[in-house]
C-alpha positions in Angstrom: -19.1 -13.3 -15.5 -17.0 -12.6 -12.4 -19.1 -11.8 -9.3 -17.9 -8.3 -8.6 -19.3 -8.5 -5.1 -17.4 -11.6 -4.0 -14.9 -11.0 -1.2 -13.8 -14.6 -0.6 -10.4 -14.7 1.0 -10.5 -11.1 2.3 -10.0 -10.4 6.0 -12.5 -7.9 7.4 -12.5 -6.1 10.8 -15.8 -4.6 12.1 -15.5 -2.4 15.1 -18.7 -2.4 17.3 -19.5 -5.7 15.5 -21.4 -7.3 18.3 -24.9 -5.7 17.9 -27.1 -3.5 15.8 -25.6 -2.4 12.4 -22.2 -3.8 13.2 -23.6 -7.3 13.8 -25.5 -7.2 10.5 -22.5 -6.0 8.6 -20.3 -8.7 10.1 -22.7 -11.4 9.0 -23.0 -9.8 5.5 -19.2 -9.8 5.1 -19.1 -13.5 6.1 -21.9 -14.3 3.7 -19.9 -12.6 0.9 -16.9 -14.7 1.6 -14.7 -12.8 4.1 -13.1 -13.9 7.3 -14.3 -11.5 10.0 -12.7 -10.0 13.1 -15.2 -8.5 15.6 -14.0 -5.8 17.9 -16.1 -4.9 21.0 -15.6 -3.7 24.5 -17.5 -6.8 25.6 -15.6 -10.0 24.6 -18.6 -12.3 25.2 -20.8 -10.3 22.8 -18.0 -10.3 20.2 -17.6 -14.0 20.6 -21.4 -14.5 20.0 -21.1 -12.8 16.6 -18.0 -14.8 15.8 -20.0 -18.0 16.4 -22.6 -16.8 13.9 -19.8 -16.0 11.4 -18.5 -19.6 11.8 -22.0 -20.9 11.1 -21.6 -19.5 7.6 -18.4 -21.4 7.1 -16.0 -18.5 7.7 -13.3 -18.0 10.2 -13.8 -15.4 12.8 -11.9 -13.8 15.7 -13.3 -11.9 18.7 -11.1 -9.1 20.1 -11.9 -7.1 23.1 -11.0 -3.5 22.4 -12.0 0.0 23.4 -11.3 2.0 20.2 -11.4 5.3 22.1 -7.9 4.3 23.3 -5.3 4.5 20.7 -3.1 1.7 22.0 -6.1 -0.6 21.7 -6.6 0.5 18.0 -3.1 -0.6 17.4 -3.6 -3.9 19.3 -6.7 -4.6 17.2 -4.9 -4.4 13.9 -1.8 -6.2 15.3 -3.8 -9.2 16.5 -5.7 -9.4 13.3 -2.4 -9.6 11.3 -1.0 -12.2 13.8 -4.0 -14.4 13.2 -4.9 -13.9 9.5 -1.7 -12.4 8.1 -3.3 -9.3 6.7 -6.1 -6.7 6.8 -8.2 -6.1 3.7 -11.3 -4.4 4.9 -12.0 -2.2 7.9 -15.5 -1.1 8.8 -15.4 1.7 11.4 -18.8 1.1 12.9 -18.2 1.6 16.6 -19.9 4.8 17.9 -21.8 6.4 20.6 -24.1 9.3 21.3 -25.5 11.1 24.4 -28.6 13.2 24.2 -28.9 16.6 25.8 -28.8 20.3 25.1 -25.4 21.8 24.2 -25.5 24.2 27.1 -25.4 21.3 29.5 -22.5 19.3 27.8 -19.5 18.7 30.1 -15.9 18.0 29.2 -16.0 14.3 29.9 -19.1 13.8 27.8 -17.7 15.7 24.9 -14.3 13.8 25.1 -16.1 10.4 25.3 -18.1 11.0 22.2 -15.2 12.4 20.2 -12.8 9.7 21.3 -15.0 7.0 20.0 -16.7 8.5 17.0 -13.8 10.4 15.5 -10.4 9.6 17.2 -10.9 5.9 17.3 -12.1 5.9 13.7 -9.1 7.7 12.6 -6.5 5.7 14.4 -8.0 2.3 13.5 -7.9 3.5 9.9 -4.3 4.7 10.2 -3.0 1.5 11.7 -5.0 -0.6 9.2 -3.8 1.3 6.1 -0.2 0.6 7.0 -1.0 -3.1 6.5 -3.2 -2.5 3.4 -0.5 -0.6 1.7 1.8 -3.7 1.8 -0.6 -5.5 -0.6 -1.7 -2.4 -2.6 -5.4 -3.1 -1.8 -7.7 -2.1 0.9 -11.2 -1.0 1.6 -12.2 1.3 4.6 -15.8 2.1 5.2 -16.8 4.6 7.9 -20.3 4.5 9.4 -21.3 8.1 9.8 -24.8 9.4 9.9 -27.3 11.8 8.3 -26.4 13.8 11.3 -23.1 14.6 9.6 -25.1 16.9 7.4 -28.3 17.7 9.3 -28.1 19.6 12.5 -30.0 17.7 15.2 -30.8 19.4 18.5 -29.8 17.5 21.6 -27.2 15.5 19.5 -24.8 18.4 18.9 -21.5 16.8 19.8 -22.5 13.6 17.9 -23.4 15.7 14.8 -19.9 17.3 15.1 -18.1 14.1 15.4 -19.9 12.5 12.4 -19.3 15.6 10.3 -15.6 15.3 11.2 -15.7 11.6 10.2 -17.2 12.5 6.8 -14.4 15.0 6.2 -11.8 12.6 7.3 -13.2 10.1 4.8 -12.4 12.6 2.0 -8.9 13.4 3.1 -8.0 9.7 3.8 -9.3 8.8 0.4 -7.1 11.5 -1.2 -3.9 10.5 0.6 -4.3 6.7 0.5 -5.5 6.2 -3.1 -1.8 5.9 -4.0 -1.7 2.7 -1.9 -4.7 1.1 -3.7 -7.0 1.8 -0.7 -10.5 3.3 -1.1 -12.1 5.1 1.8 -15.9 5.8 1.9 -18.7 6.4 4.4 -22.2 5.2 4.8 -24.6 7.6 6.5 -27.9 6.1 7.7 -30.7 8.0 9.3 -32.5 6.5 12.2 -32.1 2.7 12.2 -33.9 0.4 14.6 -31.1 -0.7 16.8 -30.5 -0.7 20.6 -28.8 2.7 20.5 -32.2 4.3 19.4 -34.5 1.9 21.2 -35.5 4.1 24.1 -35.8 7.3 22.0 -38.0 5.5 19.4 -40.1 3.9 22.1 -41.8 7.3 22.6 -44.6 7.3 20.0 -44.2 11.0 19.4 -40.6 10.6 18.5 -41.2 7.6 16.3 -44.0 9.2 14.4 -42.0 12.5 13.9 -38.9 10.6 12.6 -41.0 8.4 10.2 -42.8 11.5 8.8 -39.5 12.8 7.5 -38.7 9.6 5.6 -40.0 9.4 2.1 -40.3 5.6 2.2 -42.4 6.0 5.4 -40.6 3.5 7.6 -37.5 3.4 9.7 -34.4 1.7 8.4 -33.3 -1.7 9.4 -29.6 -2.8 9.6 -30.1 -5.0 6.5 -31.0 -1.9 4.5 -27.3 -1.1 4.5 -26.1 -4.4 3.2 -26.0 -3.6 -0.5 -24.1 -0.4 0.0 -21.6 -2.1 2.2 -20.9 -4.9 -0.2 -20.5 -2.3 -3.1 -17.9 -0.3 -1.2 -15.8 -3.3 0.1 -15.7 -5.3 -3.2 -14.3 -4.9 -6.6 -17.7 -3.5 -7.6 -16.8 -0.3 -5.9 -13.1 0.0 -7.1 -13.7 3.4 -8.7 -15.6 4.9 -5.7 -13.6 6.7 -3.0 -13.9 9.8 -0.8 -17.8 9.5 -0.9 -20.5 9.6 1.7 -23.4 7.5 0.6 -26.5 8.3 2.6 -28.8 5.3 3.0 -31.8 7.0 4.7 -35.0 6.3 2.9 -35.2 9.8 1.3 -35.2 11.6 4.6 -32.7 14.1 3.4 -34.1 14.7 0.0 -36.7 17.2 1.2 -35.1 18.3 4.4 -36.5 20.0 6.3 -39.8 18.2 6.0 -42.9 20.5 5.9 
């Protein structure tokens, strides 16, 4: 029987692929057979991930890119095609948040979050799909968040950006299905990565978050592996426009008593 999850020969891009969820996903894609391009604002960190990709016997490419800047989104796709000849898979993982009450948000802070979490995600997808449509096959996976659905005080702009990304996922799926491209999203709850490290280091925060999770532990980057490989492979060929929340049951009974 054919391995539906095999992506040998595919070329995948992971934005924000140098640490946390993005690093894990880059290694997962390589393990499943893909050549992997790592985009990061820090070239040395991207190269470190590429070195680990190569240890798995796959080719890799590190590209320094700030996806909040549209020309750099275009450059990312262009350099990938120049090196590998195509783009098959795009994982829009790069993102950021800043904590604080909405009444204190300033324009620069708002713009910075939206530019990375929503604008960059869209334009990377737009440039990538123009390549995918040439081969009538493509997979785009947007990393959103449970915060796309749940309002989280002190993360208001992040919530809005992730909700926007979830809606873009649906519309891109509808418009690009004609090109053989599926577009889906994976929405985790709190995952133990550097972006949450300081917040979760406070015991009261950690205990409160874990109390809302049915499985009673925080997520790890590897908890997203199965969902990712489903969505980027032939196994997920009939899935598009969906947001799959991988969150240990945190949203099943929200708000928790």
